[in-house]
C-alpha positions in Angstrom: -104.4 162.0 -112.1 -104.7 159.2 -109.8 -101.4 157.8 -110.8 -99.9 161.1 -110.3 -101.1 161.4 -106.8 -100.1 158.0 -105.9 -96.5 158.3 -107.1 -95.8 161.7 -105.8 -97.5 161.7 -102.5 -96.1 163.9 -99.9 -95.3 162.6 -96.4 -97.9 163.5 -93.8 -95.2 164.5 -91.1 -92.5 166.9 -92.1 -88.8 165.8 -91.5 -88.0 168.6 -89.0 -90.6 167.1 -86.7 -88.8 163.8 -86.9 -85.5 165.4 -86.2 -87.0 167.2 -83.2 -88.5 164.0 -81.8 -85.1 162.2 -82.3 -83.3 164.9 -80.4 -85.9 164.6 -77.5 -85.5 160.8 -77.5 -81.7 161.1 -77.2 -82.1 163.6 -74.4 -84.5 161.3 -72.6 -82.1 158.4 -73.1 -79.3 160.5 -71.7 -81.4 161.4 -68.7 -82.3 157.7 -68.1 -78.6 156.8 -68.2 -77.8 159.6 -65.7 -80.6 158.5 -63.4 -79.5 154.8 -63.6 -75.9 155.8 -62.6 -77.3 158.0 -59.8 -79.5 155.1 -58.6 -76.5 152.7 -58.6 -74.4 155.2 -56.6 -77.2 155.6 -54.1 -77.7 151.8 -53.8 -74.0 151.4 -52.9 -74.2 154.3 -50.4 -77.2 152.7 -48.9 -75.4 149.4 -48.5 -72.5 151.2 -46.8 -74.8 153.1 -44.4 -76.7 149.9 -43.6 -73.4 148.1 -42.7 -72.4 151.1 -40.5 -75.8 151.1 -38.7 -75.5 147.4 -38.1 -72.0 147.9 -36.6 -73.4 150.7 -34.3 -76.3 148.4 -33.2 -73.8 145.6 -32.4 -71.6 148.0 -30.4 -74.7 149.3 -28.5 -75.7 145.7 -27.6 -72.1 145.0 -26.4 -72.0 148.1 -24.3 -75.3 147.3 -22.7 -74.1 143.9 -21.8 -70.9 145.4 -20.3 -73.0 147.9 -18.3 -75.3 145.1 -17.0 -72.3 143.1 -15.9 -70.7 146.1 -14.2 -74.0 146.9 -12.4 -74.2 143.3 -11.2 -70.6 143.4 -10.0 -71.2 146.7 -8.2 -74.3 145.3 -6.5 -72.4 142.2 -5.4 -69.6 144.4 -4.0 -72.1 146.5 -2.2 -73.9 143.5 -0.7 -70.5 142.0 0.3 -69.5 145.3 2.0 -72.8 145.5 3.8 -72.5 141.9 5.0 -68.9 142.6 6.2 -70.0 145.8 8.0 -73.0 144.0 9.6 -70.7 141.2 10.7 -68.1 143.6 12.2 -70.9 145.6 13.9 -72.4 142.5 15.4 -69.0 141.3 16.6 -68.3 144.7 18.1 -71.7 144.7 19.8 -71.1 141.3 21.2 -67.8 142.4 22.6 -69.3 145.5 24.2 -72.1 143.4 25.7 -69.5 141.0 27.0 -67.5 143.8 28.6 -70.5 145.3 30.4 -72.2 142.1 31.5 -72.0 141.7 35.2 -71.0 138.2 36.3 -74.1 136.3 37.5 -74.0 135.6 41.1 -73.5 132.0 42.0 -76.1 130.4 44.0 -75.6 131.5 47.5 -75.1 128.8 50.0 -76.3 129.2 53.5 -73.3 130.0 55.6 -73.3 129.5 59.2 -70.7 131.6 60.9 -69.7 131.2 64.4 -69.5 134.3 66.5 -65.9 133.6 67.2 -65.0 133.7 63.5 -66.6 137.1 63.0 -64.4 139.0 65.4 -61.2 137.8 63.7 -62.2 138.2 60.1 -61.1 141.3 58.2 -62.5 142.5 54.9 -60.3 143.6 52.0 -61.5 146.8 50.3 -60.9 145.4 46.8 -63.0 142.3 47.4 -66.1 144.3 48.3 -68.9 143.8 45.7 -70.0 146.9 43.8 -66.7 148.7 43.9 -64.8 149.5 40.7 -61.4 147.8 40.3 -58.4 148.8 38.3 -59.7 147.1 35.2 -62.5 149.6 34.8 -60.4 152.1 32.8 -59.3 149.3 30.5 -63.0 148.4 29.9 -63.8 152.1 29.1 -60.8 152.1 26.7 -62.2 149.1 24.9 -65.6 150.7 24.8 -64.3 153.9 23.2 -62.2 151.8 20.7 -65.1 149.6 19.8 -67.5 152.5 19.4 -65.0 154.3 17.2 -64.6 151.2 15.0 -68.3 150.9 14.7 -68.7 154.5 13.6 -65.8 154.3 11.1 -67.2 151.1 9.6 -70.7 152.5 9.4 -69.5 155.7 7.6 -67.4 153.6 5.3 -70.3 151.3 4.4 -72.5 154.3 3.9 -69.9 156.0 1.6 -69.6 152.8 -0.5 -73.4 152.5 -0.8 -73.8 156.2 -1.8 -70.9 156.1 -4.3 -72.2 152.9 -5.9 -75.7 154.3 -6.2 -74.4 157.4 -8.0 -72.9 155.4 -10.8 
């Protein structure tokens, strides 16, 4: 009997189980191949997106540099406009002061007048001190003109400053 059991022994695992396991193994291998192809596709897509993000970052840095340069240029323009307006205002103020300054009286010398000279001397109305002459309207005209120029320049400078600060 022993020889009979040794030669005709039955397999411990039936063949349908082997077939079922082989089918599951093939399905698992197909799933692995599918996941590998999906992984490769995602890796390529990741590389493309990384390159696009790097391009966007570079463009952002360039735009910030351009904005910084524009701000510096605007600030320089504002400073220059302010300096020009201050210079113009100072010049106008100097002209106004020059127009309204009364001439300083020269040192008066002692004059001895003989009584005979007093009777024959006549005084011209235009030469009397303290009276307005014909140049007074001209001085007023200059004053009005200079004040107008100062006002226009001041408003212009203010406009430039406000416009530049709104950018």
